[in-house]
C-alpha positions in Angstrom: 98.7 90.1 123.3 97.6 93.8 122.1 99.5 96.7 123.1 99.2 100.6 122.1 101.4 100.2 119.0 99.5 97.3 117.1 98.4 97.7 113.8 94.6 99.0 113.9 92.8 99.7 110.7 90.3 102.6 110.1 87.5 102.1 107.6 86.0 105.4 106.0 83.1 105.7 103.5 82.8 108.7 100.8 80.7 108.7 98.0 81.3 111.6 95.3 82.3 114.7 96.7 79.6 114.8 99.7 81.1 114.2 103.3 83.0 110.9 104.0 81.7 108.9 107.4 84.0 106.8 109.7 83.5 105.7 113.4 83.0 108.8 114.7 79.4 109.9 112.7 78.5 105.7 112.9 79.1 106.3 116.6 77.2 109.0 116.7 74.4 107.2 115.1 74.5 104.5 117.7 73.8 107.3 119.9 70.9 108.7 118.7 69.5 105.2 118.1 70.1 104.4 121.7 68.6 107.9 123.1 66.5 109.1 120.4 67.3 112.6 121.0 70.0 114.6 119.3 70.9 116.6 121.6 71.3 113.6 124.3 73.8 112.1 121.7 75.6 114.8 121.2 76.4 114.8 124.7 77.7 111.3 124.9 79.7 111.8 121.9 81.0 114.9 123.2 79.9 117.2 120.6 77.9 120.2 120.6 74.2 120.3 119.4 74.9 121.7 115.7 78.2 119.7 115.5 76.0 117.2 116.4 73.1 118.2 114.2 75.4 118.7 111.5 76.9 115.6 111.6 73.4 113.5 110.8 71.8 115.7 108.4 75.7 114.8 106.7 75.0 111.4 106.8 71.2 111.7 105.6 72.7 114.0 102.4 75.0 110.8 101.7 72.4 108.4 101.5 69.6 108.5 99.0 67.1 108.1 102.2 67.6 109.4 105.3 69.3 107.7 108.5 67.8 109.7 111.1 64.0 111.3 111.0 64.8 114.0 113.9 62.6 117.0 113.9 65.0 120.3 115.3 64.5 120.8 119.4 67.5 122.7 119.8 69.9 122.1 123.3 66.4 121.0 125.0 65.9 118.2 122.4 63.8 117.1 119.5 62.4 113.5 118.7 64.9 111.7 116.8 65.0 108.3 115.0 67.2 105.7 113.3 65.4 104.7 110.6 65.3 101.4 109.4 68.0 102.1 106.5 70.2 103.9 109.1 70.0 100.4 111.2 70.8 98.4 108.5 73.9 101.2 107.5 75.1 101.0 111.4 75.2 96.7 110.4 77.0 96.9 107.6 80.0 99.4 108.8 80.1 96.9 111.7 80.5 94.2 109.8 82.8 95.7 107.5 85.0 96.6 110.3 85.1 93.6 111.9 86.5 92.1 108.3 89.4 94.7 107.6 90.3 94.4 111.5 90.2 90.9 110.7 92.4 91.2 107.6 94.6 94.0 109.2 95.3 92.0 112.2 96.4 88.8 109.7 98.2 91.3 107.7 99.8 92.4 111.0 100.9 88.9 112.2 102.8 88.4 108.8 104.9 91.9 108.6 105.7 91.6 112.5 107.5 94.0 113.7 107.6 96.1 110.1 103.4 96.4 110.6 104.1 100.1 111.2 105.5 100.9 107.8 101.9 100.6 106.8 100.8 103.9 108.6 103.4 105.5 106.6 101.3 104.5 103.5 98.4 106.5 105.2 100.1 109.3 105.7 98.5 112.9 103.7 100.0 116.1 104.6 100.8 119.6 102.9 104.1 119.4 103.6 106.3 117.8 100.9 108.7 115.9 103.3 107.8 113.1 105.4 110.4 111.9 107.1 110.2 109.2 109.8 112.6 108.2 112.8 113.2 107.3 116.3 113.2 110.1 119.1 117.0 110.0 120.1 117.3 112.9 123.1 115.2 115.5 124.4 116.5 118.6 125.5 114.3 120.9 127.8 114.1 124.7 129.0 111.4 126.9 130.0 109.1 126.7 127.1 110.7 125.0 124.2 112.1 121.9 124.1 114.7 120.6 121.2 114.1 117.3 120.0 116.3 115.2 117.9 115.6 112.5 115.6 118.0 109.6 114.1 115.7 109.6 110.8 118.7 106.1 109.5 121.8 105.2 109.1 122.9 108.3 111.6 121.2 110.7 110.1 119.9 112.7 112.3 117.2 116.1 112.6 116.5 118.9 115.2 113.3 119.9 115.8 112.4 123.2 118.2 108.8 123.1 119.4 107.3 123.5 123.0 107.4 121.8 125.9 103.8 121.1 125.6 103.9 119.3 122.0 107.2 117.2 124.0 104.2 116.3 126.7 100.9 116.2 124.1 103.2 113.6 121.8 104.9 111.8 124.1 108.0 112.7 123.2 110.7 110.4 124.3 114.2 108.4 123.2 113.1 105.2 121.6 109.6 107.1 120.6 109.0 106.8 116.8 108.5 110.2 115.3 108.0 112.0 112.1 109.4 115.4 110.9 107.0 116.7 108.6 109.4 120.2 106.3 107.3 122.1 103.6 109.9 122.8 100.8 110.2 126.6 101.1 111.5 125.6 104.4 114.6 124.1 103.2 117.4 126.3 102.1 121.0 125.3 99.5 122.7 127.9 101.3 125.1 125.4 103.7 124.2 128.1 106.3 125.1 127.5 109.3 121.9 126.3 111.1 120.6 123.3 113.5 120.5 121.1 110.5 123.1 121.0 107.3 122.4 117.7 105.6 124.8 116.9 102.6 123.2 115.7 99.6 123.4 115.3 96.1 120.5 116.3 93.5 118.7 114.2 91.9 115.7 116.0 89.7 115.1 119.4 89.0 111.4 121.0 87.5 111.0 124.2 87.3 109.9 127.3 84.8 111.3 130.7 85.2 110.4 132.1 88.5 110.7 128.9 90.6 111.9 125.5 90.7 111.4 122.5 92.7 114.0 120.5 93.3 115.2 116.8 94.5 117.7 116.6 97.0 118.9 112.7 97.4 120.3 111.7 101.0 122.2 109.0 102.9 119.8 106.5 104.2 117.7 106.2 101.1 116.1 109.8 102.2 115.5 112.6 99.9 113.9 116.0 100.1 112.2 118.2 97.9 113.3 122.4 98.3 111.4 124.8 96.6 113.8 127.7 94.9 113.1 130.6 93.5 115.4 132.7 91.2 117.3 134.7 93.1 117.6 132.3 95.7 120.9 130.5 96.0 120.5 126.7 94.8 118.9 128.4 91.7 121.6 127.0 89.0 122.3 123.8 90.8 121.4 120.7 88.0 120.9 117.3 88.8 124.4 115.4 89.5 125.7 118.7 91.5 126.7 118.2 95.2 124.6 120.7 97.7 124.3 121.0 101.4 120.9 121.9 102.7 120.2 124.0 105.8 117.0 123.8 107.7 115.4 125.6 111.0 115.1 123.5 114.0 112.0 125.3 114.3 111.0 124.8 110.5 110.2 121.4 111.2 106.8 120.0 112.9 107.0 116.6 114.4 104.1 114.0 114.2 103.5 110.8 115.7 100.6 107.7 115.1 
């Protein structure tokens, strides 16, 4: 039996520095094959004509031979035909997708309730800190909302987001979520903000103007902070105890 929480695989093709090709562009290619028109395919895919045309050009650039033979026709539509190579790519992608999905379905069965851990492996973000947890409380006012996240062994974080974000992300008690925190948002002064976490310096790397400090927390978690030469905590060394501060407004929440 499947559910919204089932683990699903995502297949992406990439060649060199060119654009990646995923399910969305293969679906666009299939729509072009059905309609014989980029403008009609764009409408089906919910894209602008330019967006669909750019997607077709990216597909053609990715392969040695074009996948779509088309004459620009603007919004009124121009003739477009998926080439034999394009149909072969569709078949190959769908076959690979079936194999990957089957493999991950078997893996999900083996992992049982731990299947969602694999999602964390694929998370890519510019924020240096990504902490997975579970929402324990949501408190709302007219515009904003305060969300409390349990990240393990009673270690909690409080994030302040908009009510619209709570609705869009489906945040509610029991909902898994990830807290994203830029290293520059973490202070080592223990100031009385919404989030004060006790830890110990695990590592420090830096030069004369700035340093990157890794702080070990309880529950096996850690945070990375960027510290300026004139900021509190500059003189801390590995092994030193520290209290970090994070403003609730500086925490971004994400969900899978």
